[in-house]
C-alpha positions as CSV (number, residue, x, y, z in Angstrom):
1,M,-27.4,12.6,-28.1
2,L,-30.2,12.4,-30.7
3,Q,-29.2,10.9,-34.0
4,L,-29.1,13.3,-36.9
5,N,-30.6,10.8,-39.4
6,V,-33.6,10.4,-37.0
7,I,-34.2,14.2,-37.0
8,R,-34.0,14.2,-40.8
9,E,-36.4,11.4,-41.3
10,K,-38.8,11.9,-38.4
11,K,-38.7,15.6,-37.5
12,E,-42.4,15.8,-36.4
13,F,-42.1,12.7,-34.3
14,V,-39.0,14.1,-32.5
15,L,-40.9,17.4,-31.9
16,E,-43.9,15.4,-30.5
17,R,-41.7,13.4,-28.1
18,L,-39.6,16.3,-26.9
19,A,-42.9,18.2,-26.1
20,I,-43.6,15.5,-23.5
21,K,-40.5,16.8,-21.7
22,N,-41.9,20.3,-22.2
23,I,-39.3,21.2,-24.8
24,D,-40.3,23.2,-27.9
25,A,-37.5,22.3,-30.2
26,S,-39.1,23.5,-33.5
27,S,-36.6,26.3,-34.3
28,T,-33.7,24.3,-33.0
29,L,-34.4,21.4,-35.3
30,D,-35.0,23.7,-38.2
31,Q,-31.5,25.2,-37.5
32,V,-30.0,21.7,-37.4
33,L,-31.6,20.6,-40.6
34,S,-30.6,23.9,-42.4
35,L,-27.0,23.4,-41.3
36,D,-27.1,19.8,-42.4
37,V,-28.4,20.7,-45.9
38,E,-25.5,23.2,-46.3
39,K,-23.0,20.8,-45.0
40,R,-24.1,18.0,-47.4
41,K,-24.0,20.4,-50.4
42,K,-20.4,21.3,-49.5
43,Q,-19.5,17.7,-48.8
44,T,-20.8,16.8,-52.2
45,E,-18.8,19.6,-53.9
46,L,-15.7,18.6,-51.9
47,E,-16.0,14.9,-53.0
48,G,-16.4,16.0,-56.6
49,L,-13.3,18.2,-56.4
50,L,-11.3,15.4,-54.8
51,A,-12.4,13.0,-57.6
52,E,-11.4,15.6,-60.2
53,Q,-8.0,16.1,-58.6
54,N,-7.4,12.3,-58.7
55,N,-8.3,12.3,-62.4
56,I,-6.0,15.3,-63.1
57,A,-3.1,13.6,-61.3
58,K,-3.4,10.6,-63.6
59,Q,-3.6,12.9,-66.7
60,I,-0.5,14.8,-65.5
61,G,1.5,11.6,-65.2
62,E,0.4,10.5,-68.7
63,L,1.3,13.9,-70.2
64,F,4.8,13.9,-68.7
65,K,5.3,10.4,-70.0
66,S,4.4,11.5,-73.5
67,G,6.6,14.5,-73.3
68,N,3.8,17.1,-73.2
69,K,5.4,19.2,-70.4
70,D,3.3,22.4,-71.1
71,G,0.1,20.5,-71.0
72,A,1.2,18.9,-67.7
73,E,2.1,22.2,-66.2
74,E,-1.3,23.7,-67.2
75,L,-3.1,20.8,-65.4
76,K,-0.8,21.2,-62.3
77,A,-1.9,24.9,-62.1
78,K,-5.6,23.8,-62.3
79,S,-5.0,21.1,-59.6
80,T,-3.5,23.8,-57.3
81,Q,-6.7,25.8,-57.6
82,L,-8.8,22.8,-56.9
83,K,-6.7,22.0,-53.8
84,E,-7.1,25.5,-52.5
85,R,-10.9,25.3,-53.0
86,S,-11.0,21.8,-51.4
87,K,-9.1,23.1,-48.3
88,V,-11.8,25.9,-47.9
89,L,-14.6,23.4,-48.3
90,E,-13.0,21.0,-45.8
91,E,-12.9,23.8,-43.2
92,E,-16.5,24.8,-43.9
93,V,-17.7,21.2,-43.6
94,A,-15.8,20.8,-40.3
95,Q,-17.3,24.0,-39.0
96,A,-20.8,22.9,-40.0
97,E,-20.3,19.5,-38.3
98,T,-19.2,21.3,-35.1
99,A,-22.2,23.7,-35.2
100,I,-24.6,20.7,-35.7
101,N,-23.0,18.8,-32.9
102,D,-23.1,21.8,-30.5
103,I,-26.8,22.0,-31.1
104,L,-27.5,18.3,-30.8
105,V,-25.7,17.9,-27.4
106,S,-28.0,20.6,-26.1
107,L,-31.1,18.6,-26.8
108,P,-32.4,16.1,-24.3
109,N,-33.3,12.5,-25.1
110,M,-36.8,11.7,-26.5
111,P,-39.0,10.0,-23.9
112,H,-40.5,6.6,-24.5
113,A,-44.1,6.4,-25.6
114,S,-45.2,5.2,-22.1
115,V,-43.9,8.3,-20.4
116,P,-46.8,10.4,-19.1
117,A,-47.0,14.1,-19.8
118,G,-46.5,16.4,-16.9
119,K,-44.3,19.2,-15.5
120,T,-43.9,18.4,-11.8
121,P,-43.1,15.4,-9.5
122,E,-46.8,15.4,-8.4
123,E,-47.7,14.3,-11.9
124,N,-45.5,11.2,-11.8
125,E,-47.5,7.9,-12.2
126,V,-47.6,5.4,-9.3
127,V,-47.2,2.0,-10.9
128,Y,-46.6,-0.1,-7.8
129,Q,-46.9,0.1,-4.0
130,S,-45.6,-2.7,-1.8
131,T,-48.2,-4.5,0.3
132,E,-46.3,-4.1,3.5
133,S,-48.3,-1.8,5.8
134,L,-46.8,1.5,6.6
135,P,-45.3,1.5,10.1
136,T,-47.1,3.3,12.8
137,L,-44.8,4.8,15.3
138,P,-45.5,6.0,18.9
139,D,-45.8,9.7,19.6
140,S,-42.3,9.6,21.0
141,A,-40.8,8.7,17.6
142,V,-38.3,11.2,16.2
143,P,-36.7,11.7,12.8
144,H,-33.4,10.1,11.9
145,W,-31.3,13.2,12.5
146,E,-32.3,13.0,16.2
147,L,-31.8,9.3,16.3
148,T,-28.2,9.6,14.9
149,T,-27.4,12.0,17.7
150,K,-29.1,9.9,20.4
151,Y,-27.1,6.7,19.4
152,D,-24.0,8.6,18.3
153,I,-23.8,6.9,14.9
154,I,-23.7,9.8,12.5
155,D,-22.2,13.2,13.3
156,F,-23.4,16.0,11.0
157,E,-21.7,18.8,13.0
158,L,-18.3,17.1,12.9
159,G,-18.7,16.7,9.1
160,N,-19.5,20.4,8.9
161,K,-16.4,21.2,10.8
162,I,-14.1,19.0,8.7
163,T,-15.6,19.9,5.3
164,G,-19.0,21.6,5.3
165,A,-22.7,20.9,5.3
166,G,-23.7,17.7,3.5
167,F,-20.5,15.7,4.5
168,P,-21.4,13.6,7.6
169,V,-19.1,11.5,9.6
170,Y,-20.3,7.9,10.3
171,K,-19.3,6.5,13.6
172,G,-19.3,3.2,15.4
173,Q,-22.4,1.2,14.5
174,G,-23.3,3.9,11.9
175,A,-20.0,3.2,10.0
176,K,-20.5,-0.5,10.3
177,L,-24.1,-0.1,9.0
178,Q,-22.8,1.7,5.9
179,R,-20.2,-1.0,5.2
180,A,-22.9,-3.7,5.8
181,L,-25.3,-2.2,3.3
182,I,-22.5,-1.8,0.6
183,N,-21.5,-5.4,1.0
184,F,-25.1,-6.6,1.0
185,F,-25.9,-4.7,-2.2
186,L,-22.7,-5.9,-4.0
187,D,-23.3,-9.5,-3.0
188,R,-26.9,-9.4,-4.2
189,A,-25.7,-7.8,-7.5
190,E,-23.1,-10.5,-8.0
191,K,-25.7,-13.2,-7.4
192,A,-27.9,-11.5,-10.0
193,G,-25.1,-11.8,-12.6
194,Y,-23.5,-8.4,-12.4
195,Y,-19.7,-8.2,-12.8
196,E,-18.1,-6.1,-10.1
197,V,-15.6,-3.3,-10.9
198,Q,-14.1,-0.6,-8.8
199,P,-13.7,2.5,-11.1
200,P,-12.1,5.8,-10.5
201,I,-14.1,8.5,-8.8
202,L,-12.6,11.2,-10.9
203,I,-13.5,11.5,-14.6
204,N,-12.3,13.6,-17.5
205,A,-14.5,15.8,-19.6
206,D,-14.9,13.1,-22.3
207,S,-16.4,10.7,-19.8
208,G,-18.8,13.4,-18.6
209,Y,-19.8,14.1,-22.1
210,G,-20.3,10.5,-23.0
211,T,-23.0,9.8,-20.4
212,G,-24.7,13.2,-20.7
213,Q,-23.5,15.0,-17.6
214,L,-21.7,17.5,-19.8
215,P,-22.6,20.0,-20.9
216,D,-25.9,19.6,-19.0
217,K,-24.9,19.2,-15.4
218,E,-21.5,20.8,-15.0
219,G,-22.9,23.1,-12.3
220,Q,-23.9,20.1,-10.2
221,M,-20.5,18.4,-10.3
222,Y,-17.4,19.2,-8.3
223,H,-14.7,20.3,-10.7
224,V,-11.0,19.8,-10.0
225,T,-9.9,22.8,-12.1
226,V,-6.2,22.3,-12.1
227,D,-6.4,18.9,-13.9
228,G,-9.8,19.4,-15.5
229,F,-11.3,16.4,-13.7
230,Y,-14.7,16.0,-12.2
231,L,-15.8,14.1,-9.1
232,I,-18.4,11.6,-10.2
233,P,-22.1,12.2,-9.4
234,T,-22.7,8.4,-9.7
235,A,-20.8,5.2,-10.7
236,E,-22.9,5.2,-13.9
237,V,-20.5,7.6,-15.4
238,P,-17.1,5.8,-15.1
239,V,-18.7,2.3,-15.5
240,T,-20.6,3.2,-18.7
241,N,-17.5,4.9,-20.1
242,I,-15.6,1.5,-19.9
243,F,-17.4,0.8,-23.2
244,R,-16.7,4.2,-24.9
245,D,-15.4,3.7,-28.5
246,E,-16.0,-0.1,-28.3
247,I,-17.7,-2.5,-30.6
248,V,-19.1,-5.4,-28.6
249,K,-20.3,-8.7,-30.0
250,A,-24.1,-9.1,-30.1
251,E,-23.9,-12.5,-28.5
252,S,-22.2,-10.9,-25.4
253,L,-25.3,-8.8,-24.7
254,P,-26.5,-7.9,-22.2
255,I,-23.4,-6.9,-20.4
256,K,-24.0,-6.4,-16.7
257,Y,-21.7,-4.4,-14.4
258,T,-22.0,-3.2,-10.8
259,A,-19.8,-0.9,-8.8
260,Y,-19.7,0.7,-5.4
261,T,-18.4,4.3,-5.2
262,P,-18.8,7.4,-3.1
263,C,-20.8,10.0,-5.1
264,F,-20.5,13.7,-5.1
265,R,-23.1,16.3,-6.0
266,R,-23.0,20.0,-5.3
267,E,-26.8,20.2,-5.1
268,A,-26.6,24.0,-5.6
269,G,-29.7,25.8,-4.3
270,S,-30.9,22.9,-2.1
271,Y,-32.0,24.0,1.3
272,G,-34.9,23.7,3.8
273,A,-36.3,20.9,6.0
274,H,-36.7,18.5,3.1
275,V,-32.9,18.3,2.8
276,R,-32.1,17.9,6.5
277,G,-30.0,15.1,7.9
278,L,-29.5,12.3,5.3
279,N,-32.2,13.5,3.0
280,R,-29.7,15.3,0.7
281,L,-26.0,15.1,0.9
282,H,-23.0,16.4,-1.1
283,Q,-21.1,13.1,-0.6
284,F,-22.9,9.7,-0.2
285,D,-22.3,6.0,-0.9
286,K,-24.1,4.1,-3.7
287,V,-24.0,0.8,-5.4
288,E,-24.9,1.1,-9.1
289,I,-25.9,-1.4,-11.7
290,V,-25.3,-0.8,-15.4
291,Q,-26.3,-2.8,-18.5
292,V,-25.4,-2.6,-22.2
293,A,-28.2,-4.2,-24.1
294,H,-29.5,-5.0,-27.5
295,P,-32.3,-2.6,-28.6
296,D,-34.8,-5.4,-29.0
297,T,-34.5,-6.4,-25.4
298,S,-33.7,-3.2,-23.5
299,Y,-37.2,-2.5,-22.2
300,A,-37.6,-6.1,-20.9
301,I,-34.3,-5.6,-19.2
302,L,-35.5,-2.3,-17.7
303,E,-38.4,-4.2,-16.1
304,E,-36.0,-6.9,-14.8
305,M,-33.8,-4.2,-13.2
306,R,-36.9,-2.6,-11.6
307,E,-37.9,-5.9,-10.1
308,Y,-34.4,-6.5,-8.9
309,V,-34.3,-3.2,-7.0
310,A,-37.8,-3.9,-5.6
311,G,-36.4,-7.2,-4.3
312,L,-33.7,-5.4,-2.4
313,L,-36.3,-3.2,-0.7
314,H,-38.4,-6.2,0.2
315,E,-35.4,-7.8,1.8
316,L,-34.8,-4.7,3.8
317,E,-38.4,-4.7,4.9
318,L,-39.0,-1.2,3.7
319,P,-42.4,-0.2,2.4
320,F,-41.9,1.4,-1.0
321,R,-43.6,2.5,-4.1
322,T,-42.5,2.7,-7.8
323,L,-43.2,5.8,-9.9
324,R,-43.0,6.2,-13.7
325,L,-41.6,9.7,-14.1
326,C,-43.5,12.2,-16.1
327,G,-41.8,14.1,-18.9
328,G,-41.1,17.2,-16.8
329,D,-39.4,15.2,-14.0
330,M,-37.1,13.1,-16.1
331,S,-33.4,13.5,-16.5
332,F,-31.8,15.1,-19.6
333,A,-30.5,11.7,-20.9
334,S,-33.3,9.3,-20.0
335,A,-35.9,7.8,-22.3
336,L,-37.9,6.1,-19.4
337,T,-37.2,6.3,-15.7
338,Y,-38.7,4.5,-12.7
339,D,-38.1,6.0,-9.3
340,M,-38.3,3.9,-6.1
341,E,-39.4,5.7,-2.9
342,V,-39.4,4.3,0.6
343,W,-41.7,5.5,3.3
344,S,-40.1,7.6,6.1
345,A,-42.4,7.0,9.1
346,A,-41.1,9.8,11.3
347,Q,-41.0,12.4,8.5
348,Q,-44.3,11.1,7.1
349,R,-43.2,11.3,3.5
350,W,-41.7,9.2,0.7
351,L,-38.0,9.4,0.0
352,E,-36.4,8.5,-3.3
353,V,-33.8,5.8,-3.0
354,S,-33.3,4.6,-6.6
355,S,-33.8,5.6,-10.2
356,V,-33.7,2.9,-12.9
357,S,-33.5,4.2,-16.4
358,N,-33.2,3.2,-20.1
359,F,-31.3,5.7,-22.2
360,E,-31.8,3.8,-25.5
361,T,-29.1,5.1,-27.9
362,F,-28.7,8.6,-26.3
363,Q,-25.5,7.7,-24.4
364,S,-24.2,5.2,-26.8
365,N,-24.3,7.7,-29.7
366,R,-22.1,10.0,-27.6
367,L,-19.9,7.1,-26.5
368,K,-19.7,5.5,-29.9
369,L,-20.7,2.3,-28.2
370,R,-21.9,-0.2,-30.8
371,Y,-22.6,-3.9,-31.2
372,R,-22.0,-6.1,-34.2
373,E,-24.2,-9.1,-35.3
374,G,-22.1,-11.4,-37.5
375,S,-20.7,-9.5,-40.5
376,N,-23.3,-6.8,-40.3
377,K,-22.6,-3.1,-39.9
378,P,-22.1,-2.1,-36.2
379,Q,-25.3,-0.6,-34.6
380,L,-25.7,1.6,-31.5
381,A,-26.4,-0.4,-28.3
382,H,-28.8,0.6,-25.6
383,T,-27.5,1.6,-22.1
384,L,-29.4,1.3,-18.8
385,N,-28.5,1.9,-15.2
386,G,-30.0,2.0,-11.8
387,S,-29.3,2.7,-8.1
388,A,-29.1,-0.5,-6.2
389,L,-29.1,1.2,-3.9
390,A,-28.2,4.7,-2.7
391,L,-27.5,4.5,1.0
392,P,-28.5,7.8,2.8
393,R,-32.3,7.7,2.5
394,I,-32.3,3.9,2.9
395,V,-30.5,4.5,6.3
396,A,-32.8,7.3,7.1
397,A,-36.0,5.2,6.6
398,M,-34.5,2.2,8.2
399,L,-33.6,4.1,11.4
400,E,-37.0,5.9,11.6
401,N,-39.2,2.9,10.7
402,N,-37.4,0.5,13.1
403,Q,-37.0,2.7,16.2
404,T,-38.3,1.2,19.4
405,P,-37.9,2.0,23.1
406,E,-35.2,-0.7,23.2
407,G,-33.2,0.7,20.3
408,I,-33.2,0.4,16.5
409,K,-33.8,-3.1,15.1
410,I,-31.7,-4.2,12.1
411,P,-33.6,-6.0,9.3
412,K,-33.0,-9.7,9.4
413,A,-31.4,-9.9,6.0
414,L,-28.7,-7.4,7.0
415,V,-27.8,-8.9,10.4
416,P,-25.1,-11.3,8.9
417,Y,-23.5,-8.2,7.5
418,T,-23.7,-5.9,10.5
419,G,-22.9,-8.6,13.1
420,F,-25.5,-7.0,15.4
421,E,-29.3,-7.0,15.6
422,W,-29.8,-3.7,17.4
423,I,-28.4,-0.2,17.4
424,K,-28.3,0.8,21.1
């Protein structure tokens, strides 16, 4: 959530940055500032009345002590009037604060200065492409959804029978490959200094609000209506909410957490060849990395996280590229996002497998997540997260790129985890 004091002090700057996300917020900011002026006037009046009531209370006590009962009763009547007016003002201030908050939560985060302007994914900026040559497959090569049937490792029809489209069943070597990738990613995260947790996969509305999924993405999350819980779209949500309403010590930063969870996304309106097979699922596995950082170092940390994810892709021998997302392709909460895409040789296209983002204070303002340096006043921390990695498209590219007449070859780094070198 944008900070009200930033909008007060830098309205034109906020408008300029939101325009990079193709948002015209001029009338919205004017409304916020108008409500803020009225709220502060009423707050000032309220504080004056409260001070006057305290002063009158002292005078009443002195009048009673001196025997001036009539004077005391007159002041008590005046105090009653002041209390009634104070109650009205308190309600009006609370209403104004709610109205301001309702508007602020509807505004996206401001993009970082390095974010390019643009409206579509085609306008994203390629900042890196791995030097590995793109694999050339024989004419007999097929996409992963045919390979999974051929080797009986993922059953989409069975998943459709049990639940519905987008809920595959992993079988045999396919199930072992999933488990191997999860353990591989978690081990690498631990080696990189991330602390592993296993959070709930159901969250309450406060957690969804804290990381920006609510009220922006409620239509994309599965909602357990009886209890008011939501199935998580990513481990970012429960892991970041570990620090909700916390004040951490500055010397403990950065705080690095990792978690494996299944993830659930309704993906309403998604259809067509581009979502076939593993390309887009309603339930999938992902290992997430999350950091809570000092504002002075968060962008250096973002680059470290980007390099970390790149290292995983190198180990898996997958050709990939890194994109800096343009304003129109960024998420609601992000200030800067890098997407990593792997090359799908059979589909002849790039598949997104990771997003690494810095949210600056957008999430921490909602979460009330702060850090304290010495005896100084607590300040909002920066939050970052990244997929490290999401499994479905990793598996899709791995199966397609490594297919041979003898079977599908497992990347060398993964063999100790799978226990086999080939899917046959």
